[in-house]
N, C-alpha and C positions, 0 to 999 in steps of 0.2 A: 089877453084877457084880462079883466079889468076888476080890482076888489071894490065892492061899496063897503060905506063905513058901518053898516049893518054886519056885513060878513067880516070887519075886522074887528067889530066888538064880539062878536061869537067866536072866533079865533082867539081872540085876549081870554074870552071866559073859558074856553076849553084848553088854554095851555095854562090858567089861574095865574094871568098875568094882570093887575090893576092898572088901567090905562083909562085916563080922563077923557072924558067928551072932546075937550078941546085938541088932545092928541091923536084922536081917530082918525084924521084925514091924512095927517103923515104917515101912521102905522097903513092904513090903506094904500097910500102911494108907494109906501116901501114893499108891501107885500106883492103889489100888480109889479112892480118891476122884477122882485124876485119872479113871478111865473114867467113872466114876458123873456126872463133870461133861460128858464126850463125850458121855452116852447122855442128858444133859440137853438139850445142843445140838441132839442128832438130833430133840428131840420140836418144834424151833422151826419154825414153818411159813414155808417160803421160797419158796413158790409164784407167781410172777409176778417174782421177785428178781432183776435182772441183777446177773452176777458182777461184782466190781469189784477192781481192785488197790490201790486206797488210798481214804481218806476225803472225798479232793474231787478232782473230775473234772478230769484237765488231762491233755494230750499232753505227750510228752517231746520236747524241742528236738530239730529235725532240723538235719543240714547236708549240703549238696550232696555225693555222693561223687565227689570230683573226685582223679583222678590228677595227682599233683605231684611234683617232682622232690626235692622235700624243702628241700634249702635249708639246714638247721637243725644241720648236724653241729657245729659250733661249739657251740651252744645244747646240744645233746644231750650231748656229750662233756664239756661244763663241770661235768654231774653224776658223771662217772666218776673214781673213786677214782685211778687210773692210766690214761692214754691215751696210744697212740703211733703214730704214723703215721696219723691218723684212724679208729683203733678202739680198741675198749675192751681193756685189758691184764688179763689173767687169771693166777692163778698155775697152774703146770702140775700136771696131775690126775694123769695118768695117764705111767708113767714107761717 
């Protein structure tokens, strides 16, 4: 599949990328190359191959979902640039 300059212009517009008219032929060639590679990948036989999320099989570490009182107010507020009376203090936004 090959991308025309008009199609490349439309893709650039949709992606909100400013592309000069002089650069459109190069962009069209690059997009065409990407699509050709995708077509090449579609030719690979993946029959019987299980989908995977990474190259090594591993499970995410899990923890118990336990409700607690928190008890870390001091630790959390130590990260705040301005904390007052146990809360984050932020500048007034609406007048």
